[in-house]
RODO-2510 file (C-alpha; in nm, 4 decimals, decimal comma):
residues 342
     n   res          X          Y          Z
     1     m     0,0000     0,0000     0,0000
     2     s     0,1071     0,3593    -0,0651
     3     i    -0,0069     0,7025     0,0526
     4     r    -0,0151     1,0101    -0,1660
     5     l    -0,1674     1,3566    -0,1855
     6     l    -0,4793     1,3710    -0,4023
     7     t    -0,4753     1,6066    -0,7000
     8     k    -0,7531     1,7779    -0,8928
     9     q    -0,7417     1,4861    -1,1358
    10     d    -0,8523     1,2380    -0,8675
    11     a    -1,2240     1,3123    -0,8775
    12     e    -1,3208     0,9669    -1,0085
    13     v    -1,0826     0,7887    -0,7711
    14     y    -1,2362     0,9749    -0,4784
    15     a    -1,5925     0,9113    -0,5999
    16     e    -1,5271     0,5374    -0,6341
    17     f    -1,3839     0,5263    -0,2810
    18     r    -1,6932     0,6982    -0,1429
    19     r    -1,9217     0,4586    -0,3293
    20     s    -1,7299     0,1638    -0,1843
    21     l    -1,7452     0,3117     0,1643
    22     w    -2,1156     0,3988     0,1557
    23     p    -2,2821     0,2085    -0,1317
    24     v    -2,6321     0,3166    -0,0286
    25     h    -2,5345     0,6847    -0,0146
    26     i    -2,3474     0,7433    -0,3382
    27     g    -2,3787     1,1210    -0,3075
    28     a    -2,1630     1,1282     0,0065
    29     g    -1,8377     1,3180    -0,0207
    30     s    -1,8762     1,6153    -0,2522
    31     w    -1,5676     1,6605    -0,4705
    32     d    -1,6650     2,0251    -0,5207
    33     v    -1,6276     2,0786    -0,1455
    34     v    -1,2908     1,9016    -0,1474
    35     l    -1,1708     2,1390    -0,4190
    36     v    -1,2704     2,4492    -0,2222
    37     k    -1,1645     2,3225     0,1199
    38     y    -0,8242     2,1841     0,0224
    39     f    -0,7259     2,3503    -0,3056
    40     d    -0,8826     2,6988    -0,3119
    41     n    -0,8401     2,7673     0,0610
    42     p    -0,5880     3,0555     0,0805
    43     h    -0,4414     2,9144     0,4047
    44     v    -0,2897     2,6276     0,2060
    45     a    -0,0018     2,8555     0,1010
    46     a     0,0921     2,9168     0,4655
    47     c     0,0784     2,5482     0,5642
    48     p     0,3002     2,3212     0,3480
    49     g     0,1612     1,9733     0,2970
    50     s    -0,2038     2,0750     0,3228
    51     g    -0,4530     1,8611     0,1329
    52     l    -0,6475     1,5368     0,1262
    53     y    -0,4352     1,2214     0,1287
    54     g    -0,5361     0,8813    -0,0015
    55     n    -0,4187     0,5355     0,0960
    56     f    -0,3887     0,3199    -0,2188
    57     s    -0,3721    -0,0460    -0,2997
    58     g    -0,2595    -0,0391    -0,6594
    59     n    -0,4912     0,2088    -0,8298
    60     t    -0,7692     0,1626    -0,5737
    61     m    -0,8127     0,4167    -0,2967
    62     t    -0,8837     0,2391     0,0331
    63     g    -0,8728     0,5263     0,2839
    64     c    -0,8306     0,8997     0,3222
    65     m    -0,7298     1,1626     0,5748
    66     g    -0,7081     1,5381     0,5409
    67     a    -0,4405     1,7832     0,6515
    68     y    -0,6691     2,0854     0,6836
    69     p    -0,4602     2,4078     0,6939
    70     m    -0,4547     2,5718     1,0372
    71     p    -0,1969     2,8532     1,0572
    72     i    -0,1501     2,9705     1,4156
    73     t    -0,0636     3,3307     1,5020
    74     l     0,1166     3,3785     1,8340
    75     n     0,2853     3,6986     1,9508
    76     g     0,3110     3,8272     1,5943
    77     s     0,4621     3,5092     1,4472
    78     l     0,2915     3,2615     1,2150
    79     y     0,3232     2,8891     1,2842
    80     p     0,2108     2,6529     1,0034
    81     g    -0,0159     2,3707     1,1096
    82     h    -0,2895     2,1257     1,0148
    83     m    -0,6075     1,9879     1,1648
    84     l    -0,6178     1,6129     1,0936
    85     v    -0,9706     1,5498     0,9651
    86     d    -1,1838     1,3564     0,7123
    87     w    -1,0454     1,0263     0,8358
    88     a    -1,2094     0,7223     0,6757
    89     v    -1,1056     0,3771     0,5556
    90     l    -1,2985     0,0959     0,3879
    91     p    -1,4768    -0,1339     0,6367
    92     r    -1,2652    -0,4362     0,5465
    93     l    -0,9504    -0,2425     0,6478
    94     q    -1,0699    -0,0741     0,9653
    95     l    -0,9028    -0,3371     1,1871
    96     t    -0,5763    -0,3305     0,9920
    97     p    -0,2797    -0,0854     1,0168
    98     a    -0,4192     0,1196     0,7250
    99     a    -0,5767     0,3910     0,9410
   100     g    -0,2697     0,4166     1,1633
   101     k    -0,0408     0,4539     0,8621
   102     l    -0,2491     0,7454     0,7354
   103     f    -0,2299     0,9115     1,0765
   104     a     0,1483     0,8629     1,0987
   105     h     0,2010     0,9931     0,7445
   106     l     0,0105     1,3160     0,8069
   107     l     0,1600     1,3624     1,1521
   108     a     0,5039     1,3723     0,9871
   109     l     0,4071     1,6673     0,7657
   110     p     0,5752     2,0009     0,8496
   111     g     0,4142     2,2162     1,1173
   112     r     0,1970     2,1740     1,4248
   113     k    -0,0872     1,9211     1,4303
   114     f    -0,4361     1,9437     1,5766
   115     g    -0,7451     1,7303     1,6167
   116     s    -1,1104     1,8178     1,6652
   117     i    -1,4072     1,6414     1,8212
   118     g    -1,4762     1,3357     1,6083
   119     t    -1,5920     0,9804     1,6576
   120     t    -1,4550     0,7571     1,9315
   121     h    -1,2515     0,5818     1,6608
   122     s    -1,0490     0,8974     1,5925
   123     q    -1,0366     1,0314     1,9482
   124     t    -0,8632     0,7307     2,1013
   125     p    -0,5405     0,7387     1,8939
   126     i    -0,5251     1,1197     1,9017
   127     s    -0,5686     1,1438     2,2791
   128     r    -0,2704     0,9153     2,3413
   129     r    -0,0252     1,1828     2,2290
   130     a    -0,2223     1,5069     2,2446
   131     t    -0,2898     1,7935     2,4831
   132     k    -0,6539     1,8897     2,5264
   133     i    -0,7386     2,2524     2,4432
   134     e    -1,0470     2,3333     2,6475
   135     s    -1,3287     2,5452     2,5034
   136     v    -1,6911     2,6346     2,5716
   137     n    -1,9748     2,5861     2,3241
   138     a    -2,2858     2,8032     2,3454
   139     i    -2,6405     2,7285     2,2313
   140     c    -2,8397     3,0511     2,2318
   141     v    -3,2186     3,0505     2,2313
   142     v    -3,3452     3,3248     2,0011
   143     s    -3,7108     3,2248     1,9656
   144     p    -3,8251     3,0126     2,2632
   145     a    -4,1220     2,8260     2,1191
   146     a    -3,9427     2,7312     1,7990
   147     a    -3,6223     2,6462     1,9839
   148     l    -3,7972     2,4046     2,2205
   149     a    -3,9559     2,2296     1,9241
   150     a    -3,6373     2,2230     1,7211
   151     l    -3,3609     2,1231     1,9614
   152     g    -3,4605     1,7577     1,9658
   153     g    -3,2009     1,6491     1,7099
   154     l    -3,3096     1,8671     1,4189
   155     m    -3,0158     2,1034     1,4466
   156     s    -2,7610     1,8283     1,3818
   157     s    -2,9446     1,7112     1,0683
   158     s    -3,0256     2,0495     0,9149
   159     l    -2,9086     2,1514     0,5672
   160     p    -2,8126     2,4928     0,4228
   161     a    -3,1154     2,7201     0,4247
   162     p    -3,2329     2,8203     0,0741
   163     l    -3,1863     3,1938     0,1289
   164     h    -3,1215     3,4468    -0,1465
   165     l    -2,8782     3,7110    -0,0270
   166     q    -3,0320     3,9730    -0,2550
   167     s    -3,3707     3,9386    -0,0853
   168     l    -3,2921     3,8756     0,2807
   169     p    -3,5439     4,0357     0,5192
   170     l    -3,2871     4,2758     0,6638
   171     v    -3,3630     4,5163     0,9478
   172     p    -3,2344     4,8779     0,9757
   173     g    -2,8651     4,8806     1,0599
   174     t    -2,7905     4,5442     0,8968
   175     e    -2,6623     4,4625     0,5503
   176     v    -2,5068     4,1813     0,3505
   177     c    -2,1458     4,2832     0,2931
   178     p    -1,8810     4,1613     0,0477
   179     p    -1,7000     3,8620     0,2002
   180     d    -1,3605     4,0234     0,1459
   181     a    -1,4758     4,3117     0,3693
   182     i    -1,4976     4,0819     0,6734
   183     v    -1,2535     4,2106     0,9357
   184     p    -1,0312     3,9368     1,0851
   185     q    -1,1369     3,8426     1,4374
   186     m    -0,8765     3,8239     1,7119
   187     p    -0,8571     3,8454     2,0906
   188     l    -0,8651     4,1863     2,2560
   189     d    -0,5329     4,1037     2,4219
   190     t    -0,3126     3,9166     2,1740
   191     a    -0,0186     3,8666     2,4144
   192     n     0,0531     3,4917     2,4470
   193     h    -0,2796     3,4158     2,2768
   194     a    -0,2695     3,1560     1,9976
   195     f    -0,5370     3,2065     1,7319
   196     v    -0,6138     3,1643     1,3615
   197     q    -0,6374     3,4884     1,1677
   198     r    -0,8846     3,4587     0,8806
   199     a    -0,8835     3,7615     0,6520
   200     g    -1,1157     3,8638     0,3698
   201     d    -0,9510     3,6354     0,1137
   202     f    -1,0501     3,3314     0,3198
   203     w    -1,4100     3,4445     0,3582
   204     q    -1,4369     3,5281    -0,0102
   205     v    -1,3541     3,1670    -0,0981
   206     y    -1,5716     3,0283     0,1791
   207     c    -1,8816     3,2344     0,1020
   208     a    -1,8559     3,1509    -0,2688
   209     a    -1,9491     2,7943    -0,1667
   210     r    -2,2608     2,8935     0,0271
   211     n    -2,4709     2,6241    -0,1424
   212     s    -2,2716     2,3767     0,0662
   213     n    -2,2157     2,5755     0,3846
   214     g    -2,5101     2,8196     0,4101
   215     s    -2,2780     3,1169     0,4697
   216     v    -2,4043     3,4741     0,5029
   217     p    -2,1550     3,7648     0,5428
   218     l    -2,3028     4,0566     0,7376
   219     r    -2,2288     4,4048     0,8654
   220     l    -2,4087     4,5501     1,1694
   221     k    -2,4125     4,9236     1,2444
   222     t    -2,5275     5,0757     1,5759
   223     p    -2,4662     5,4119     1,7470
   224     h    -2,2289     5,2329     1,9861
   225     g    -2,0237     5,0335     1,7369
   226     e    -2,0132     4,8138     1,4294
   227     a    -1,9498     4,4476     1,3596
   228     t    -1,8718     4,2232     1,0660
   229     l    -1,9567     3,8567     1,0941
   230     v    -2,0192     3,5393     0,8988
   231     v    -2,2905     3,2942     0,9996
   232     s    -2,3987     2,9692     0,8416
   233     i    -2,7752     2,9344     0,8370
   234     t    -2,9250     2,5876     0,8134
   235     q    -3,2777     2,4569     0,8055
   236     a    -3,4718     2,1450     0,9010
   237     g    -3,8335     2,1663     0,7901
   238     r    -3,9546     2,5109     0,8930
   239     y    -3,6913     2,5535     1,1645
   240     r    -3,3732     2,7530     1,1029
   241     f    -3,0472     2,7564     1,2937
   242     a    -2,7404     2,9787     1,2763
   243     s    -2,3789     2,9077     1,3647
   244     m    -2,1455     3,2029     1,4031
   245     l    -1,8067     3,1501     1,2425
   246     t    -1,6454     3,4891     1,2881
   247     l    -1,7263     3,8143     1,4667
   248     s    -1,5204     4,1337     1,4691
   249     l    -1,6336     4,4291     1,6809
   250     q    -1,5289     4,7905     1,6283
   251     p    -1,4602     4,9139     1,8910
   252     q    -1,3891     4,6077     2,1030
   253     t    -1,5950     4,7154     2,4030
   254     a    -1,8743     4,5602     2,6070
   255     e    -2,1096     4,8416     2,5041
   256     s    -2,0428     4,7740     2,1369
   257     a    -2,0875     4,3979     2,1905
   258     r    -2,4244     4,4455     2,3613
   259     a    -2,5532     4,6919     2,1006
   260     c    -2,4487     4,4752     1,8067
   261     g    -2,5861     4,1656     1,9779
   262     k    -2,9294     4,3249     2,0249
   263     l    -2,9369     4,4284     1,6590
   264     f    -2,8291     4,0818     1,5510
   265     r    -3,1176     3,9253     1,7454
   266     k    -3,3630     4,1438     1,5526
   267     l    -3,2117     4,0172     1,2288
   268     l    -3,2227     3,6529     1,3425
   269     l    -3,5912     3,6904     1,4280
   270     a    -3,6563     3,8457     1,0856
   271     l    -3,4791     3,5464     0,9302
   272     n    -3,6884     3,3054     1,1396
   273     v    -3,3765     3,1658     1,3112
   274     s    -3,4614     3,0020     1,6437
   275     v    -3,1177     2,8928     1,7711
   276     l    -2,7678     3,0430     1,7440
   277     a    -2,4553     2,8325     1,8086
   278     d    -2,1103     2,9710     1,8842
   279     t    -1,7921     2,9222     2,0849
   280     v    -1,7493     3,1506     2,3861
   281     v    -1,3906     3,2689     2,3464
   282     d    -1,3942     3,5723     2,5757
   283     d    -1,6099     3,8159     2,7739
   284     l    -1,6927     4,0283     2,4676
   285     r    -1,8270     3,7257     2,2818
   286     a    -2,0293     3,6323     2,5898
   287     e    -2,1809     3,9835     2,6039
   288     f    -2,2713     3,9680     2,2347
   289     l    -2,4364     3,6256     2,2680
   290     k    -2,6263     3,7257     2,5802
   291     a    -2,7686     4,0305     2,4007
   292     a    -2,8499     3,8275     2,0883
   293     s    -3,0613     3,5701     2,2703
   294     l    -3,3101     3,5057     2,5469
   295     k    -3,1010     3,2369     2,7137
   296     v    -2,7494     3,1003     2,6641
   297     r    -2,6709     2,7388     2,7483
   298     t    -2,3013     2,6494     2,7615
   299     t    -2,1299     2,3107     2,7486
   300     p    -1,7605     2,2161     2,7623
   301     s    -1,5842     2,1221     2,4405
   302     h    -1,2259     2,0860     2,3229
   303     w    -0,9671     2,0635     2,0498
   304     w    -0,6520     1,8509     2,0552
   305     a    -0,2963     1,9804     2,0119
   306     i    -0,1051     1,6732     1,8941
   307     r     0,2461     1,6885     2,0336
   308     k     0,5474     1,6650     1,8022
   309     p     0,9189     1,6714     1,8912
   310     d     0,9796     1,9777     1,6726
   311     d     0,7026     2,1926     1,8266
   312     t     0,8472     2,5348     1,9039
   313     f     0,6156     2,5928     2,2008
   314     a     0,4086     2,3669     2,4243
   315     a     0,0328     2,3887     2,3861
   316     a    -0,0092     2,4109     2,7629
   317     d     0,2115     2,7213     2,7820
   318     v    -0,0116     2,9536     2,5777
   319     r    -0,3703     3,0769     2,5892
   320     w    -0,5802     2,9422     2,3027
   321     w    -0,8484     3,1494     2,1273
   322     l    -1,0240     2,9106     1,8894
   323     t    -1,3703     2,9613     1,7412
   324     n    -1,6267     2,7709     1,5321
   325     a    -1,4327     2,8770     1,2228
   326     e    -1,1577     2,6324     1,3212
   327     r    -1,3933     2,3322     1,2991
   328     d    -1,3611     2,1961     0,9473
   329     s    -1,7072     2,0341     0,9372
   330     h    -1,8782     2,3649     0,8510
   331     w    -1,7479     2,3422     0,4925
   332     n    -2,0006     2,0770     0,3925
   333     l    -2,3266     2,1290     0,5801
   334     r    -2,5059     2,0081     0,2686
   335     e    -2,4203     1,6537     0,3747
   336     q    -2,4625     1,6617     0,7510
   337     m    -2,7016     1,3696     0,7287
   338     s    -2,4501     1,1456     0,5522
   339     p    -2,2624     0,8948     0,7744
   340     y    -1,9275     1,0744     0,7722
   341     v    -1,6371     0,9417     0,9715
   342     k    -1,4691     1,2395     1,1413
***
C-alpha cells in the first residue's frame, strides 16, 4: 500500500472510494467541497503539505485523511499547522494498520498538528499523544417556542437554508457585505494568545461555496459600534439555525458587543432563526451572545494539540483562542445527514 496527496485529477478515484465506503449513499463526499476546502483555501499557502491524502492499494483508494490548513498566530509570528480530519477507511480495512499509517504519514508533515471532536474511533489514537485545548460551546435561544420544538435532534441534521442574499429580510442597521470586507477576528489582548487569523480572502472563498455551507456575510451598524460577521444558516423543515463563524467588533468594548448583539437578534428573528450556536472565546463574545438571545446554554468542548518533537512551544504554555471557524465540518453542511467518519 502507498499514501499520496490527491490532485484535482482524482475526482473519479475519490468518488469510487466513497461509493465503496457507503454504497447506499453514493452522493456522500462532494468533490466540489474538497476542491474548495483543500485547493482553493488561501491558508494552504501558509501550511506546506495541506490537502487530502489517499491510501492506495494499486490504483484503488482504500482510505483517506485530510491535513486541513490551520496557521496559528502567536505573539506576531505565524506557525504553520494542520487539523487532521476527514479520516475514513474501507470497512474491510478498519481493523488493519491502514488507518494508523495514514495518521502517521500526516503527523510527519511540516508544522503543528491538531485534532477536533470526532468519533470515538479517531479520538482514542489522538488522545494518546495530544494535549486537550479546552473550550466552551454556546447554544443561544433566540425564539423560545421554535427552539424548544427544534432542539430535539433537528439542528444536527439540518441543511443549508435556501436563502437568497439579494432578498434577505434585513432590518435597519444590517446589511449583507462583500465577504472580502470581513474584518479578521482576534482576541482583545493578543499577548501569548494563539489564534487563527482569517482575513477577507478566506471568507471570499468560503462564502462563494454557500450552497454547501449556508454562509451569510453581514455588517451591523449601531450608534455604539459596528461588527462584521459570517454565519452559516441551516434549516430542518420550517426551523432555522445559525452558527457564528467569525465576529469582529469595532470598537472592542462591552457596550459595542451588547448593542451589536441586540441588533443581531432582531435580524435573526426576521430570518426566522430560532437557535444560534457559537464558541465563547472571551467576555466580549459572551456579552454579544447574551444580548443576541433570550437564554445562553453552555457546554464544555475541546480541540486537541497533537504533540510533536519539533514543536516550538508547548500547547499548555499559551492561551488558546479558537472559534467555530476552526472546525472543518462547517465546509459541507449540505451533507450533515450522511454517515461521515470524522
